[in-house]
C-alpha positions as CSV (number, residue, x, y, z in Angstrom):
1,X,-8.2,6.8,-21.6
2,X,-11.7,7.3,-20.2
3,X,-12.3,7.2,-16.4
4,X,-14.1,3.8,-16.5
5,X,-11.3,2.1,-18.4
6,X,-8.7,3.7,-16.1
7,X,-10.5,2.6,-13.0
8,X,-10.9,-1.0,-14.4
9,X,-7.2,-1.0,-15.2
10,X,-6.4,0.2,-11.6
11,X,-8.4,-2.6,-9.9
12,X,-7.1,-5.3,-12.3
13,X,-3.6,-4.1,-11.4
14,X,-4.4,-4.1,-7.7
15,X,-5.5,-7.7,-7.8
16,X,-2.4,-8.6,-9.9
17,X,-0.1,-7.1,-7.3
18,X,-2.0,-8.8,-4.5
19,X,-1.6,-12.3,-6.0
20,X,2.1,-11.6,-7.0
21,X,2.7,-10.6,-3.4
22,X,1.0,-13.8,-2.1
23,X,3.1,-16.0,-4.3
24,X,6.3,-14.1,-3.2
25,X,5.3,-14.6,0.4
26,X,4.8,-18.3,-0.1
27,X,8.2,-18.6,-1.7
28,X,9.7,-16.4,1.1
29,X,8.3,-18.6,3.8
30,X,8.7,-22.0,2.2
31,X,12.4,-21.9,1.5
32,X,13.3,-21.4,5.2
33,X,12.3,-24.9,6.0
34,X,14.9,-26.6,3.8
35,X,17.3,-23.8,4.8
36,X,17.0,-24.9,8.5
37,X,17.3,-28.6,7.5
38,X,20.5,-27.9,5.6
39,X,22.2,-25.6,8.1
40,X,20.6,-26.5,11.4
41,X,19.3,-24.1,14.1
42,X,22.6,-22.1,14.3
43,X,22.7,-21.5,10.6
44,X,19.1,-20.6,10.6
45,X,19.8,-18.2,13.5
46,X,22.6,-16.5,11.4
47,X,20.2,-16.0,8.5
48,X,17.4,-14.7,10.6
49,X,19.7,-12.1,12.2
50,X,20.4,-10.4,8.9
51,X,17.1,-11.0,7.3
52,X,15.4,-7.9,8.8
53,X,17.9,-5.6,7.0
54,X,17.3,-7.4,3.7
55,X,13.5,-7.4,4.3
56,X,13.3,-3.7,5.1
57,X,15.1,-2.8,1.9
58,X,12.8,-5.1,-0.1
59,X,9.6,-3.6,1.4
60,X,10.8,-0.1,0.8
61,X,11.6,-0.9,-2.8
62,X,8.3,-2.8,-3.3
63,X,5.6,-1.2,-1.3
64,X,7.0,2.0,0.2
65,X,8.6,4.3,-2.3
66,X,6.8,3.0,-5.5
67,X,3.4,3.6,-3.8
68,X,4.6,7.2,-2.8
69,X,5.8,7.9,-6.4
70,X,2.7,6.5,-8.0
71,X,0.5,8.5,-5.6
72,X,2.4,11.7,-6.5
73,X,2.1,10.7,-10.2
74,X,-1.7,10.3,-9.9
75,X,-2.0,13.7,-8.3
76,X,-0.5,15.5,-11.3
77,X,-2.6,16.8,-14.2
78,X,0.0,15.6,-16.7
79,X,3.0,13.3,-17.0
80,X,5.9,14.2,-14.7
81,X,8.8,16.1,-16.4
82,X,12.4,15.0,-16.6
83,X,13.3,17.6,-14.0
84,X,10.8,16.3,-11.5
85,X,11.9,12.7,-11.9
86,X,15.5,13.7,-11.5
87,X,14.7,15.4,-8.3
88,X,12.9,12.4,-6.9
89,X,15.6,10.0,-8.0
90,X,18.3,12.2,-6.5
91,X,16.5,12.4,-3.1
92,X,15.9,8.6,-3.1
93,X,19.5,8.0,-4.0
94,X,20.7,10.3,-1.3
95,X,18.5,8.6,1.3
96,X,19.6,5.2,0.2
97,X,23.3,6.2,0.3
98,X,22.9,7.5,3.8
99,X,21.3,4.2,5.0
100,X,24.0,2.2,3.2
101,X,26.8,4.2,4.9
102,X,25.2,3.9,8.3
103,X,24.6,0.1,8.1
104,X,28.0,-0.5,6.4
105,X,30.2,1.4,8.8
106,X,28.1,0.6,11.9
107,X,28.0,-3.1,11.2
108,X,30.5,-4.0,14.0
109,X,28.5,-2.0,16.5
110,X,25.2,-3.4,15.2
111,X,26.6,-7.0,15.6
112,X,27.7,-6.2,19.1
113,X,24.3,-4.9,19.9
114,X,22.9,-8.2,18.7
115,X,25.2,-9.9,21.1
116,X,27.3,-11.6,18.4
117,X,30.3,-9.8,16.9
118,X,30.7,-12.5,14.2
119,X,27.6,-11.2,12.4
120,X,29.5,-8.0,11.3
121,X,30.5,-9.2,7.8
122,X,27.0,-10.4,7.0
123,X,25.4,-7.1,8.1
124,X,28.1,-5.2,6.1
125,X,27.3,-7.2,3.0
126,X,23.6,-6.8,3.4
127,X,24.0,-3.0,3.3
128,X,24.7,-3.0,-0.4
129,X,21.1,-3.9,-1.3
130,X,20.1,-0.4,-0.3
131,X,22.2,1.0,-3.2
132,X,19.8,-0.6,-5.7
133,X,16.7,0.7,-3.9
134,X,16.3,4.1,-5.7
135,X,16.6,2.6,-9.2
136,X,14.0,-0.2,-8.5
137,X,11.7,2.2,-6.6
138,X,11.6,4.8,-9.3
139,X,10.9,2.4,-12.1
140,X,8.2,0.6,-10.2
141,X,6.7,3.8,-9.1
142,X,6.4,5.2,-12.6
143,X,4.9,2.0,-14.0
144,X,2.4,1.9,-11.1
145,X,1.6,5.6,-11.7
146,X,0.6,4.6,-15.3
147,X,-1.6,1.9,-13.8
148,X,0.7,-0.8,-15.3
149,X,1.2,-3.3,-12.4
150,X,2.7,-6.1,-14.6
151,X,6.3,-5.0,-14.3
152,X,6.2,-4.6,-10.6
153,X,4.4,-8.0,-10.1
154,X,6.8,-9.8,-12.5
155,X,9.9,-8.2,-11.1
156,X,8.8,-9.1,-7.5
157,X,8.3,-12.8,-8.4
158,X,11.6,-13.0,-10.4
159,X,13.5,-11.4,-7.5
160,X,12.1,-13.9,-5.0
161,X,12.8,-16.9,-7.3
162,X,16.4,-15.9,-7.8
163,X,17.0,-15.0,-4.1
164,X,15.5,-18.2,-2.8
165,X,17.4,-20.4,-5.3
166,X,20.7,-18.7,-4.5
167,X,20.3,-18.9,-0.7
168,X,19.6,-22.6,-0.9
169,X,22.6,-23.1,-3.2
170,X,24.8,-21.1,-0.8
171,X,23.6,-23.2,2.2
172,X,24.4,-26.4,0.4
173,X,27.9,-25.2,-0.7
174,X,28.7,-24.0,2.8
175,X,27.7,-27.3,4.5
176,X,29.2,-29.4,1.8
177,X,32.6,-27.7,2.1
178,X,32.4,-27.5,5.9
179,X,32.6,-23.7,5.9
180,X,31.7,-21.6,8.9
181,X,28.0,-21.1,9.2
182,X,28.5,-17.3,9.5
183,X,29.3,-17.3,5.8
184,X,25.6,-18.2,5.2
185,X,24.8,-14.6,6.2
186,X,27.1,-13.2,3.6
187,X,25.8,-15.7,1.0
188,X,22.2,-14.8,1.8
189,X,23.0,-11.1,1.4
190,X,24.7,-11.7,-2.0
191,X,21.6,-13.8,-3.0
192,X,19.3,-10.9,-2.1
193,X,21.4,-8.4,-4.0
194,X,21.4,-10.7,-7.0
195,X,17.6,-11.0,-6.8
196,X,17.3,-7.2,-6.6
197,X,19.5,-6.9,-9.7
198,X,17.3,-9.3,-11.6
199,X,14.3,-7.3,-10.6
200,X,16.0,-4.1,-11.9
201,X,16.9,-5.9,-15.1
202,X,13.2,-6.9,-15.6
203,X,12.0,-3.4,-15.0
204,X,14.6,-2.0,-17.5
205,X,13.5,-4.5,-20.1
206,X,9.9,-3.3,-19.7
207,X,11.0,0.3,-19.9
208,X,12.7,-0.4,-23.2
209,X,9.5,-2.0,-24.5
210,X,7.5,1.0,-23.5
211,X,10.0,3.6,-24.6
212,X,7.4,6.0,-26.1
213,X,5.5,6.3,-22.8
214,X,8.8,7.2,-21.1
215,X,9.7,10.2,-23.1
216,X,8.5,12.5,-20.3
217,X,9.9,10.5,-17.4
218,X,13.5,9.7,-18.2
219,X,15.7,9.6,-15.1
220,X,18.5,11.9,-16.5
221,X,21.5,13.0,-14.6
222,X,21.1,16.7,-13.9
223,X,20.4,17.2,-10.2
224,X,18.1,19.8,-8.8
225,X,16.0,19.9,-5.7
226,X,12.3,20.7,-4.9
227,X,10.0,20.3,-1.9
228,X,8.0,17.3,-3.2
229,X,10.8,14.8,-3.0
230,X,11.3,14.7,0.8
231,X,7.5,14.3,1.2
232,X,7.6,11.3,-1.1
233,X,10.3,9.8,1.0
234,X,8.3,10.4,4.2
235,X,5.1,8.9,2.7
236,X,7.1,6.0,1.3
237,X,8.5,5.2,4.8
238,X,5.0,5.3,6.3
239,X,3.6,3.0,3.5
240,X,6.5,0.6,4.1
241,X,5.9,0.5,7.9
242,X,2.3,-0.6,7.2
243,X,3.7,-3.7,5.5
244,X,6.3,-4.5,8.1
245,X,4.5,-5.7,11.2
246,X,6.1,-9.2,11.4
247,X,9.3,-7.9,10.0
248,X,9.7,-5.3,12.6
249,X,8.8,-7.8,15.4
250,X,11.6,-10.0,14.0
251,X,13.9,-7.0,14.0
252,X,13.3,-6.6,17.8
253,X,14.1,-10.2,18.4
254,X,17.3,-9.9,16.3
255,X,18.6,-7.1,18.6
256,X,17.2,-8.2,21.9
257,X,16.6,-11.9,22.2
258,X,20.1,-13.3,22.3
259,X,21.5,-10.5,24.6
260,X,18.6,-11.1,27.0
261,X,19.1,-14.8,27.0
262,X,22.9,-14.4,27.6
263,X,22.2,-11.9,30.4
264,X,19.9,-14.5,32.1
265,X,22.8,-16.9,32.3
266,X,22.5,-18.9,29.1
267,X,25.8,-19.5,27.1
268,X,26.0,-17.7,23.8
269,X,26.0,-20.9,21.6
270,X,22.9,-22.2,23.5
271,X,21.2,-18.8,23.1
272,X,21.9,-18.9,19.4
273,X,20.3,-22.4,19.1
274,X,17.3,-21.2,21.1
275,X,16.9,-18.2,18.8
276,X,17.1,-20.5,15.8
277,X,14.4,-22.8,17.3
278,X,12.0,-19.8,17.9
279,X,12.7,-18.7,14.3
280,X,11.2,-22.0,13.1
281,X,7.8,-20.3,13.9
282,X,8.4,-17.5,11.4
283,X,7.8,-19.4,8.1
284,X,4.9,-21.3,9.6
285,X,3.3,-18.1,10.9
286,X,3.9,-16.4,7.6
287,X,2.3,-19.3,5.6
288,X,-0.7,-19.3,8.0
289,X,-1.1,-15.5,7.6
290,X,-0.8,-15.8,3.8
291,X,-3.5,-18.4,3.8
292,X,-5.7,-16.4,6.1
293,X,-5.2,-13.1,4.3
294,X,-5.2,-14.4,0.7
295,X,-9.0,-13.9,0.2
296,X,-9.3,-10.9,2.4
297,X,-6.4,-8.9,0.8
298,X,-7.9,-9.7,-2.6
299,X,-11.2,-8.1,-1.4
300,X,-9.4,-4.8,-0.5
301,X,-9.6,-3.2,-4.0
302,X,-13.3,-4.1,-4.0
303,X,-13.7,-2.4,-0.6
304,X,-12.1,0.7,-2.0
305,X,-14.2,0.6,-5.2
306,X,-17.4,0.3,-3.1
307,X,-16.3,3.3,-1.0
308,X,-15.5,5.4,-4.1
309,X,-18.9,4.6,-5.6
310,X,-20.6,5.8,-2.4
311,X,-22.3,2.4,-2.1
312,X,-22.5,2.4,1.7
313,X,-24.4,-0.8,2.2
314,X,-22.1,-2.8,-0.1
315,X,-19.0,-1.1,1.4
316,X,-20.0,-2.2,5.0
317,X,-20.9,-5.7,3.6
318,X,-17.4,-6.1,2.2
319,X,-15.8,-5.0,5.5
320,X,-17.8,-7.5,7.6
321,X,-17.1,-10.3,5.1
322,X,-13.4,-9.5,5.1
323,X,-13.3,-9.5,8.9
324,X,-15.3,-12.8,9.1
325,X,-13.2,-14.6,6.4
326,X,-10.0,-13.6,8.1
327,X,-11.2,-14.8,11.5
328,X,-12.5,-18.2,10.2
329,X,-9.3,-18.9,8.2
330,X,-6.8,-17.6,10.7
331,X,-8.6,-19.0,13.7
332,X,-8.8,-22.5,12.1
333,X,-5.2,-22.3,10.9
334,X,-3.9,-21.2,14.4
335,X,-5.8,-23.9,16.3
336,X,-4.9,-26.6,13.8
337,X,-1.2,-25.7,13.9
338,X,-1.2,-25.7,17.7
339,X,-2.8,-29.1,17.8
340,X,-0.3,-30.6,15.3
341,X,2.8,-28.7,16.1
342,X,4.6,-31.6,17.7
343,X,4.2,-33.6,14.4
344,X,4.8,-30.6,12.2
345,X,8.0,-29.7,14.1
346,X,9.3,-33.3,13.7
347,X,8.3,-33.4,10.0
348,X,9.8,-30.1,8.9
349,X,12.7,-29.6,11.3
350,X,13.6,-33.2,12.2
351,X,13.2,-32.9,15.9
352,X,10.4,-32.0,18.4
353,X,12.1,-29.3,20.4
354,X,10.7,-25.9,21.6
355,X,7.2,-27.0,20.7
356,X,5.5,-25.2,23.6
357,X,7.2,-21.9,22.7
358,X,6.3,-22.4,19.0
359,X,2.6,-23.2,19.9
360,X,2.5,-19.9,21.9
361,X,4.1,-18.1,18.9
362,X,1.3,-19.6,16.6
363,X,-1.3,-17.5,18.4
364,X,0.3,-14.6,16.5
365,X,-1.2,-16.0,13.3
366,X,-4.8,-15.1,14.1
367,X,-4.1,-11.6,15.5
368,X,-1.5,-10.7,12.9
369,X,-3.9,-11.8,10.1
370,X,-6.8,-9.7,11.6
371,X,-4.4,-6.8,12.1
372,X,-3.3,-6.9,8.5
373,X,-6.8,-7.2,7.2
374,X,-8.2,-4.4,9.3
375,X,-5.2,-2.2,8.5
376,X,-5.8,-2.7,4.8
377,X,-9.4,-1.6,5.3
378,X,-8.3,1.5,7.2
379,X,-5.8,2.3,4.5
380,X,-8.6,2.1,2.0
381,X,-10.3,4.7,4.1
382,X,-7.3,7.0,4.0
383,X,-5.9,6.1,7.5
384,X,-2.4,5.3,6.3
385,X,-0.5,7.4,8.9
386,X,-2.6,6.1,11.7
387,X,-2.1,2.4,10.9
388,X,1.7,3.0,10.6
389,X,1.6,4.5,14.1
390,X,-0.3,1.4,15.4
391,X,2.4,-0.9,14.0
392,X,5.1,1.1,15.8
393,X,3.0,0.9,19.0
394,X,3.1,-2.9,18.5
395,X,6.9,-2.8,18.1
396,X,7.2,-0.9,21.5
397,X,5.0,-3.5,23.2
398,X,7.3,-6.2,21.7
399,X,10.4,-4.5,23.0
400,X,8.9,-4.1,26.5
401,X,7.6,-7.7,26.4
402,X,11.1,-9.1,25.5
403,X,12.7,-7.0,28.2
404,X,10.3,-8.3,30.9
405,X,9.5,-11.8,29.9
406,X,12.7,-13.3,28.2
407,X,14.9,-13.3,31.3
408,X,12.3,-15.5,33.1
409,X,10.6,-17.5,30.3
410,X,13.3,-17.4,27.6
411,X,12.0,-18.0,24.1
412,X,8.5,-18.7,25.4
413,X,8.6,-15.1,26.8
414,X,9.6,-13.8,23.3
415,X,6.8,-15.8,21.8
416,X,4.3,-14.3,24.2
417,X,5.7,-10.8,23.5
418,X,5.2,-11.3,19.8
419,X,1.6,-12.4,20.2
420,X,0.8,-9.5,22.6
421,X,2.2,-7.0,20.0
422,X,-0.1,-8.5,17.4
423,X,-3.1,-8.3,19.8
424,X,-2.3,-4.6,20.5
425,X,-2.1,-3.7,16.9
426,X,-5.4,-5.5,16.2
427,X,-7.2,-3.7,19.0
428,X,-5.9,-0.3,17.9
429,X,-7.0,-0.9,14.4
430,X,-10.5,-2.0,15.4
431,X,-10.9,1.0,17.7
432,X,-10.0,3.3,14.9
433,X,-12.3,1.5,12.5
434,X,-15.1,1.9,15.0
435,X,-14.3,5.7,15.4
436,X,-14.6,6.2,11.6
437,X,-17.8,4.2,11.3
438,X,-19.4,4.6,14.7
439,X,-23.0,3.7,13.7
440,X,-22.0,0.5,11.8
441,X,-21.9,-3.0,13.2
442,X,-18.6,-4.2,11.7
443,X,-18.1,-7.5,13.6
444,X,-21.0,-9.7,12.5
445,X,-19.8,-13.2,13.5
446,X,-22.0,-16.1,14.6
447,X,-19.7,-16.9,17.6
448,X,-21.6,-20.0,18.5
449,X,-20.9,-21.5,15.1
450,X,-17.3,-20.4,15.1
451,X,-16.5,-21.9,18.5
452,X,-18.5,-25.1,17.8
453,X,-16.4,-25.6,14.6
454,X,-13.2,-25.0,16.5
455,X,-14.3,-27.4,19.3
456,X,-15.3,-30.2,16.9
457,X,-12.2,-29.8,14.8
458,X,-10.1,-30.0,18.0
459,X,-11.8,-33.1,19.3
460,X,-11.6,-34.9,15.9
461,X,-7.9,-34.0,15.4
462,X,-6.9,-34.9,19.0
463,X,-8.7,-38.3,18.9
464,X,-7.5,-39.2,15.4
465,X,-3.9,-38.1,16.2
466,X,-3.9,-40.1,19.5
467,X,-4.9,-43.2,17.6
468,X,-2.1,-42.7,15.1
469,X,0.6,-41.5,17.5
470,X,2.4,-44.8,17.7
471,X,2.6,-45.0,13.9
472,X,4.0,-41.5,13.3
473,X,7.3,-42.0,15.1
474,X,8.0,-45.3,13.3
475,X,7.4,-44.3,9.6
476,X,9.7,-42.5,7.1
477,X,9.7,-38.7,6.6
478,X,7.5,-39.2,3.5
479,X,5.1,-41.2,5.6
480,X,5.1,-38.4,8.2
481,X,4.3,-35.9,5.5
482,X,1.3,-38.0,4.4
483,X,0.2,-38.4,8.0
484,X,0.3,-34.6,8.7
485,X,-1.5,-33.8,5.4
486,X,-4.2,-36.4,6.2
487,X,-4.6,-35.0,9.7
488,X,-4.8,-31.4,8.4
489,X,-7.4,-32.4,5.8
490,X,-9.5,-34.2,8.4
491,X,-9.4,-31.1,10.6
492,X,-10.1,-28.7,7.7
493,X,-13.0,-30.8,6.5
494,X,-14.6,-31.0,9.9
495,X,-14.1,-27.3,10.6
496,X,-15.5,-26.0,7.2
497,X,-18.4,-28.5,7.2
498,X,-19.4,-27.4,10.7
499,X,-19.2,-23.7,9.7
500,X,-21.4,-24.2,6.7
501,X,-23.9,-26.5,8.4
502,X,-24.4,-23.9,11.2
503,X,-24.9,-21.1,8.7
504,X,-21.7,-19.2,9.6
505,X,-21.5,-17.9,6.0
506,X,-24.1,-15.9,4.1
507,X,-25.4,-17.2,0.7
508,X,-23.5,-14.5,-1.1
509,X,-20.3,-15.4,0.6
510,X,-20.8,-19.1,-0.3
511,X,-21.3,-18.1,-4.0
512,X,-18.0,-16.1,-4.0
513,X,-15.9,-19.0,-2.8
514,X,-16.0,-21.8,-5.5
515,X,-14.5,-24.6,-3.3
516,X,-17.4,-24.1,-0.8
517,X,-19.6,-26.0,-3.2
518,X,-17.9,-29.3,-2.3
519,X,-18.8,-28.8,1.3
520,X,-22.4,-27.6,0.5
521,X,-23.1,-30.7,-1.6
522,X,-21.8,-32.9,1.2
523,X,-23.9,-31.1,3.8
524,X,-27.1,-31.3,1.8
525,X,-26.5,-35.0,1.1
């Protein structure tokens, strides 16, 4: 295969993985809304307490170890030998076994640290997913090392579809048969394990189809050791951390929020309900970030390509466009959600409670989206370890924020701490980007146009919403859905029309985005 074909295959695969990841994230965020509707805030709380364990295993098996293996694969002059692959598999299996044993046998202690001993069985069951991690990681890593991203993308989507379906089925069965809500945690863990097994099955099927290409990379059983395998595990962990900003912030809440609430005098059951209410913000924030980062993450392979071709002007142009797109989309999504959160809360979760805390939590969307986009650019510049360190710095800020704010402001304090953590990560990323490219102007934003668009959208949405407020509470849930969609479309139209009319986009950017033509025609008319 010549270099041009290989590079084309790499970037095609990168885009494929990006869009598969976006689809999976939409599925992962979307199912939590019916899950909360079925099980209530306490059931949702139970699920969210064990989700970080499941999520960490999934990220390691999807982004962390496969990326490390494929990177090592690419650094070799020829295909890896059976001996080398056995070594890598052995070390991954050993690492996974150690994590499994720690989580499994420490589950009672972990549950007590979370302030709820009844979570022990759910945590113990979730540990089993780590045992599948080495098999999935090795297969994905080898495929990606061959620039074949289809198996990884398909296995990721299949895993999410099975997991989401089984979790919803488990929730319906538990509520139908009036079982304890803590069984939802066990059911969710089993659903995640089943999804991982489907992913593994998908990868094995692809392996059988590509049998000739695998002659040199069979995972045999003879165990030996070398010095490359531990470094692959280390690099895999770093890569995974780069994809875990929101997940690690949830992890902090899982361990600290309920204990801090109880220590401040709130009864355990009420603390669980409050945690479940705050967790309503997670799927909405995730969807907002997916929308904001969809175009920008798709640009990252192009950014890398421009850097590799030494096209400095084009490279900087992609960075500024990425930054600007993210700001426009995330900023609009954040303000729009804050303005309509009372209606969205009632529509999706059947009651308007905790709205102020969730509005504060929504601020996370814009800064998390900017953090993810700038981190992706930095990773394209080879700053993988630095961006992982920045994520961990954000986690520390979140821990301190919860410790200081939750006893006084309760879940609003936790929401502020999450937003502050995202702000810190974003600032650190931007500082590092400026250090690497000190002479370049990276933030090229017509701030007047941006703030005018935000202001006009806010005025239009507030006035229109005020006029329809009496209707919203009297109509059916289907009517409420139509109401919120109409309000969102009115806000989006006003926002985008103002941005385009005030020249917030360059001509090249408008040509890249097909749906912009609708707004441009309307503006010209």
